[in-house]
C-alpha positions in Angstrom: 3.7 29.6 112.2 4.9 26.9 109.9 4.5 26.6 106.2 4.2 23.0 105.0 5.6 22.4 101.5 5.2 19.3 99.5 8.2 17.0 99.3 7.6 16.7 95.6 8.4 20.4 95.1 6.2 23.0 93.5 3.0 21.6 91.9 2.3 24.6 89.6 3.4 24.2 86.0 3.7 28.0 85.6 7.1 29.5 85.1 8.5 31.9 87.6 7.8 35.5 86.9 10.3 37.1 84.5 11.6 33.7 83.2 11.7 34.0 79.4 10.2 31.4 77.2 13.1 29.6 75.4 11.2 29.5 72.1 10.4 33.2 72.3 14.0 34.0 73.2 15.3 32.2 70.2 12.7 33.8 67.9 13.7 37.2 69.2 17.4 36.7 68.6 18.5 37.0 65.0 21.7 35.0 65.4 20.0 32.1 67.2 17.2 32.1 64.6 19.4 32.5 61.5 22.9 31.2 62.4 26.2 33.0 62.6 27.3 32.9 59.0 25.1 35.6 57.7 26.4 38.6 55.7 26.0 42.1 57.2 26.0 45.6 55.7 27.1 48.9 57.1 25.8 52.4 56.6 27.1 55.6 58.1 26.4 59.4 57.8 28.7 61.9 59.4 30.2 65.4 59.0 29.4 67.5 55.9 27.5 65.0 55.5 29.5 62.1 54.1 27.5 59.0 53.3 28.7 55.4 53.3 26.0 53.2 51.7 25.1 49.6 52.4 26.9 48.9 49.0 30.1 50.5 50.3 29.8 53.5 48.1 31.0 56.8 49.5 29.4 60.2 48.7 29.3 63.7 50.0 25.9 65.3 49.7 23.9 68.4 50.3 20.5 66.8 51.3 19.2 69.8 53.2 16.0 69.1 55.1 14.5 65.8 56.0 15.7 62.7 54.2 15.1 58.9 54.6 18.2 56.8 55.2 16.3 53.5 55.7 12.6 52.5 55.2 11.7 48.8 55.2 9.4 46.4 57.0 11.5 46.4 60.1 13.0 49.9 60.5 12.7 53.4 59.3 15.4 56.0 59.8 15.1 59.7 58.9 17.6 62.5 59.3 17.2 66.2 59.2 20.2 68.2 57.9 20.7 72.0 58.3 23.1 74.4 56.5 26.5 74.8 58.2 28.1 77.9 56.7 26.5 80.8 54.8 27.4 80.6 51.1 28.2 76.9 51.2 26.1 73.9 50.1 27.4 71.9 53.0 24.9 70.7 55.6 25.1 68.6 58.8 22.7 66.4 60.7 20.7 68.0 63.5 18.0 65.4 64.1 17.7 61.6 63.7 14.4 59.7 64.1 14.3 55.9 64.2 11.1 53.8 64.2 11.5 50.2 65.1 8.4 48.6 63.7 6.3 46.0 65.5 7.7 42.5 65.3 5.2 39.9 66.5 6.3 38.2 69.7 9.4 40.3 70.1 8.6 44.1 70.3 5.9 46.6 69.9 6.7 49.7 67.8 9.3 51.9 69.4 10.4 55.4 68.4 13.8 57.0 69.2 14.6 60.6 68.4 17.9 62.4 68.9 18.5 66.1 68.4 21.5 68.4 68.9 20.0 69.5 72.1 19.1 66.0 73.4 20.6 62.6 73.0 18.3 60.6 75.2 18.9 57.2 76.8 15.3 56.2 76.3 12.7 55.8 73.6 10.0 58.4 73.1 7.7 56.6 75.6 10.3 56.7 78.3 11.3 53.1 78.2 14.7 51.7 77.4 13.7 48.3 76.1 11.1 46.8 73.8 9.4 43.5 74.0 6.4 41.9 75.6 8.4 39.3 77.6 10.9 40.3 80.3 14.4 39.0 79.9 14.4 38.6 76.1 16.4 41.8 75.4 15.0 41.9 71.9 15.4 45.7 71.7 17.3 47.8 74.1 19.2 51.1 74.5 22.7 50.8 76.0 24.3 53.5 78.1 27.8 53.9 76.7 30.8 55.0 78.9 31.6 57.8 76.5 29.4 60.8 76.9 27.6 61.9 73.7 27.1 58.4 72.4 24.1 56.0 72.4 23.9 52.4 71.1 20.7 50.7 70.3 20.7 46.9 69.9 17.8 45.4 67.9 18.7 41.7 68.5 15.5 40.4 66.9 16.6 41.8 63.5 20.4 41.5 64.2 21.0 45.2 63.9 23.0 47.7 66.0 22.8 51.5 65.7 25.3 54.0 67.1 24.4 57.7 67.3 27.0 60.3 68.4 26.7 64.0 69.2 29.7 65.8 67.9 29.7 69.5 68.7 26.4 70.9 67.4 25.6 68.0 65.1 25.0 64.2 65.0 26.5 61.2 63.3 24.8 57.9 62.5 26.0 54.3 62.0 24.2 51.0 61.6 25.0 47.4 60.9 22.2 45.2 59.5 21.9 41.7 58.0 22.0 41.9 54.2 18.9 39.6 54.0 16.8 42.3 55.7 17.6 44.7 52.8 16.4 44.8 49.2 19.7 45.6 47.5 18.4 45.5 44.0 18.5 48.7 42.0 14.8 48.3 41.3 13.7 48.4 44.9 11.2 51.2 45.4 11.5 54.3 47.6 14.2 56.8 48.3 16.6 55.4 50.9 20.0 57.1 51.1 21.7 54.1 52.8 20.5 51.8 50.1 20.8 53.8 46.9 22.9 56.8 47.8 22.1 60.5 47.3 20.3 61.8 44.2 22.7 63.0 41.6 21.6 66.6 42.0 22.4 66.4 45.7 26.0 65.4 45.3 28.6 68.0 46.3 31.1 68.7 43.6 33.3 71.2 45.5 36.0 68.5 45.8 37.2 69.5 42.3 39.4 72.4 43.3 42.6 73.9 42.0 45.6 72.0 43.2 48.2 73.6 45.5 45.8 76.2 46.7 46.4 77.3 50.3 43.4 79.6 50.7 40.4 78.6 52.7 37.6 76.8 50.9 34.9 79.1 52.3 36.2 82.5 53.5 33.0 83.0 55.5 33.7 80.0 57.7 34.2 80.6 61.4 37.9 79.8 61.2 39.9 80.1 58.0 41.7 76.7 57.7 44.3 76.3 55.0 45.0 72.8 53.6 48.1 72.5 55.6 46.4 73.5 58.9 43.5 71.1 58.3 45.8 68.3 57.3 47.9 68.7 60.5 44.8 68.7 62.7 43.4 65.6 61.1 46.7 63.8 61.4 46.6 64.3 65.2 43.2 62.6 65.3 43.2 59.9 62.6 46.1 57.5 62.3 45.6 56.5 58.6 45.2 58.6 55.5 42.0 57.2 54.0 38.6 58.5 53.0 37.8 59.3 56.6 41.0 61.4 56.9 40.1 63.1 53.6 36.6 63.8 54.9 38.1 65.3 58.0 40.3 67.7 56.0 37.4 68.6 53.7 35.0 69.3 56.6 37.5 71.6 58.2 38.1 73.5 55.0 34.3 73.7 54.3 33.1 74.7 57.8 36.0 76.1 59.7 34.6 74.3 62.7 37.3 72.3 64.6 34.6 70.0 66.1 34.0 68.5 62.7 37.3 66.8 62.8 35.9 64.5 65.5 33.0 63.5 63.2 35.3 61.5 60.9 37.0 60.0 63.9 33.7 58.9 65.4 32.6 57.4 62.1 35.8 55.4 61.8 35.5 54.2 65.4 31.9 53.1 64.7 33.0 51.1 61.7 35.7 49.4 63.8 33.0 48.5 66.4 30.3 47.4 64.0 32.0 45.9 61.0 35.8 45.8 61.4 36.3 43.6 58.3 35.2 46.5 56.1 38.2 48.6 57.2 40.4 47.2 54.4 38.0 48.6 51.8 38.8 52.2 52.5 42.4 52.2 53.7 44.6 53.8 51.1 47.9 54.2 52.9 49.9 53.1 56.0 49.8 54.5 59.5 50.9 58.1 60.0 53.6 59.0 62.4 51.4 60.9 64.7 54.1 61.8 67.2 56.0 63.8 64.7 53.0 65.0 62.7 54.9 63.9 59.6 53.8 61.4 57.0 55.2 57.9 57.4 57.1 56.0 54.7 55.2 56.4 51.4 52.8 59.0 52.9 51.6 61.9 50.7 52.6 65.4 51.8 50.0 68.1 52.4 50.1 69.2 48.8 49.2 65.7 47.7 46.4 65.5 50.2 44.9 68.4 48.3 45.2 66.4 45.2 43.4 63.5 47.0 40.6 65.9 48.0 40.3 67.0 44.4 39.5 63.5 43.4 37.7 62.4 46.6 34.4 62.2 44.8 35.8 59.9 42.2 37.6 57.7 44.7 34.6 57.3 47.0 32.3 56.2 44.1 34.6 53.7 42.7 
């Protein structure tokens, strides 16, 4: 049997199945739509929990229960925090819910939910992408090579989310274009990433007696001294900055060695999402990790305790 084809080629004007419309592809790609010179903002929540806002303010908060990180016309993010240690005001994140809202022509509404028991590689409806047209990749979940980590790319709004599972808890990081945010102080609604934690939710336990070598919370699972916590965090983080100080504080607060990896993961997420922001928090040079000793000009463990005492002031400056 022969199949005769016109020498003029296909006569149908229809595109081949799965071929994206160039106009739709451009509409659903923020960088193509808006150019490459846009300003971005970063927010992260990790550990005890420590919050880095879109305005590059650093706080440590209680915020037990459900709290909104982001709530705008494009995206809503809510976290649930649970107590970590009996007798401490410290909490950690056990659940993260993201709602990517309908964006006409690019994606229908998609919900993603992570818990300490489940870090899925799919949205709640079982899909891994959003969008009405195949091939546009306007919203997708990427499988990362490292276990316990999920990346969600929302290309239509120029945003990337990284969620990690660290021990029994979760960490959150996001990069978004500034123009998608309302950064004014008058903007309505409680959004921790935008305005920070309410004053009555800020943890003040950083203000501690200098030189103390006793554990911060004797009821914690493992009684870390300042020296023990400092040494462990030095083996994980290679600079003494607010992430290093957060690592030490979390070990003193919780006694949970897995918390030291929360600060490490948060710093790695910052490097991946917004490396130009690294200079804003680095306060000293690289540590000599091999020897476990401070490098030239590095503070000793007793001075790290001093740094912890003023961590709240340093983060909010």
